[in-house]
N, C-alpha and C positions, 0 to 999 in steps of 0.2 A: 491591636486596634486602640487608638487613643481618641477620646472626645475632646475637641478644642472649643473653648469659648473665646469669641473675639468681640471687642468693642469697636464700633465703626462710626466714622463721621462721613457725611456726604452732603453734597449740594444736589437737591432733588430736581433742579430745573431741567436737566438733560435727560431725565428718565421717566418712563411710564409709571413709575412707582417702585416699591420694593419687589413685588412678585414677578417672577420670571414669566415672560410672554414670548411667543414664537416670532412675532413680527415687529417688536419694539424693544428698545434697550431698557433693561431693568437693572436695579442695584444688585439684586440676587444673582441674576445671570452673569453680570460682570465679575462678581467675587467668585462665583463657582468656576468660571473660566480661569481666573487667576490662580485659584487653588489647583486646578488641573494642570495648568502650565508649570506650576511649581513642583508638583510631586507626581504627576501622571495619573492621578486617581480622580474618578468621577464621583462627586459628592452632591448631596442635597443639603442645602443650607437652610436651617430653621431659625427664624427671627422672633424677637420678642413682640414685634408688631409690624404689620404690613402697611407701611406708609403709602399714601396716595401719590399720584403724579404731582410733581412740584413741591412736595413736602420734604423738608430737610431733617437731618439728624446730627446731633452732637454726641449722642451716646447710645446709639442703637446697639443691641446685643444679639448675637447669633451663635449657633454652634454647628459643628460638622465632625464627622469621624474619618480618620485616615489611618493607614497602617504604617506609614513611613515614620521612623523615629526622628524627632526634631526637638529643637530647643524653642523656648518662647520667642527669643529674638529672631531665630531663623524663620519661624512661621510668620511673624509680623512683617519682617523686612522682605521676605520673598514674595508674599502676597502683594505688598505695596509696590514692589518692583514691577510685577506683572499687571498691576492696575493702571499704571501710567498710560495715557494722560487723563484717564477718567477722574472726575472730581469726587473720588472716594479714597478714604484712608483708614487703614486698620490702626487704631491707637494702641491696642494692647491685645495680647493673645496669651491664654493660659490653659493648661490641661485641667479637666474637671472630671468628676465622677461620672460613671456611665449612666446614672439615672438623672443627671442634670438635663433640663430642657429649657432652652432660651425663652420659650413662650409660657409653658405650663408651670415652670418653677418661679416665675416672676411674681413678686408681691407688691410692686409699686411701679407705676409709670408716670413720668412727669413731662408735661408738654409746656412750651412757652409760645404764645402767639404775639407777634409784634405788629403794632399799628403806628404808622408815622403820620402825625398831624402836621400838615404843611400847606399853607395857602399860597406861598410865593412861587413854588416850582415843584415839579415831580422829582422823586429821588433818583439819583444816579448811582452813587456808591452802594446804596441799599436796594437797588432795583432787583426784583425777584426774591427778596427776602423780607419784605414788609407789605402790609396793606396800606396803601396811601389813601388818606382821606383828607379832603380839603378843609373841612370845618373842624373846629375844636370839639372835644368830647368832655363831658362832665364825669370825671373819674369817680367822684363820690356817688353819683347816681348809678354808675356802672357797678360799683361794689355793692350797693344796696340791692340791685337786681341779682347780682351774683350770689348773694347770701341766700336768696330764695331757692337756689338750685343745689346748694351744698346739702349733703346727707344722702340717705337711701331713698330712691324714687324710681318710678317707672318713667324712663326717659324716651318713650316712643316718639314724643314730639321733636326730639333732637336726633333721631335715628334715620339713617339712610334707608331707602326702600330696599336696597340690595343687601342690607346688613344680614349676616349669617349667624349672629349670636342667638343662642337658644332662648334667652330671656332679655327683655328690655330693662330689667331692674338692675341698677348699678348703684354703688355707693361712691359719691363724689366727696373726697376728703378735703379738697381745697379748690376754690375758684376765686382768684384774687386779681385785682387790677392795680398796677403800680405805674408811676411815671419813672422811666429809666433814664440814666445818664446817657447823653447823646451828643455826638459832635456833628457839626453841619447845621443846616437850617431845619426848622420845625421842632416838634416835641415828640418823643417816643413814648408810647404806652405799651406795657407788656401785660398780657393776660396769662396767668399761671394756673394750670389745671393739674390736679394730682388725684389718682385713684389706682386701685389694683388693676382695673381694666376699663376700657371705654368701648362704646358702641361705634360702629362705622360712621364717620363724619360727626360724631357727637361734639368734639371740641370745636370744630369749625362752625357748627350750627349754634352752639352756645355763644360763641364770639359774635356771630351775626346778630343774635338777639341782644347781647349786651351793648352792641353799637347803637341799636335803636334806643336803649335807655340812655346812653351817653349823649345822644342827639336831642333828648327830651321828648321823643315821640312815644316812648313807652314808660310806664311806671312799674313799681314792684308788683302791683296787682295784675298788670298785663302779663308779666312773666309767670306769676303763679297760675294764672288762668291757662296760659299756654301749656305749662307743665301738666296741669290737671286734665287737659283735654286729651292727652295721649294721641295726638294727631299732628303729623309733621306739618301740615298746612297752617297750623295755628301758631307756630313759632316763627322766629325771624329768619332772614335769608342766610344761606351758607356763606361764610367768609371765604375769600380766595385761599388757595393752597399755599401760596408763596410766603405768607406770614408765619406758617406753622413749623415748629421744630420739635422733634423728640429729643429732649434734653438728657434724660437719665432713666435707667431701668434698675429697680432695686430687687435684691434677692435675699 
């Protein structure tokens, strides 16, 4: 038996999310089927993070166990061949120790959220991959608000009601807003979030709050008060799933 670690890229628009469901297409289900079609073995795929419906990944990590002897190239290429035409690709495959776990061995998760500021027209090429806002955002104000969230806090105000984490206390190592290079109309803003782990919907809820700061509707004190309240209704709205991407998982 060999444990394989795979790094995966996918467009989440066509899926109900990472987690397998009986009546809806999922990323996990599609890859598990591709593995079965490749080697005839039924596997359970374990991921570093269970992304929501519509959320994308450039560097999701997962692992599975199979008995068939294979090379790294064979595993990668065979799974990709059976994934067509799904918008999922295995970027790399490598054998790992039996105690490796894609979720529990991870020490760092990095997300990027993209916001397109464009007054003239809605996005076409970036459709489904950005949050389109019609008004410009004050990046400096957003960064000032973001700084209030960095560190170890009780993030209950940014936690989904259905979150299954045992504790709302997380350490946010980075929350930074930058203007990104962009082709086409409008200006692209990226919100980078980095931590060992996140609560369910934490990144999207933080982005929704930062947008209020960027619009001048909230100041740093408002963000601090929302954080201290430990009440989801006191923070900003949840940003759409389409702008979020899991960029990298560190081990």
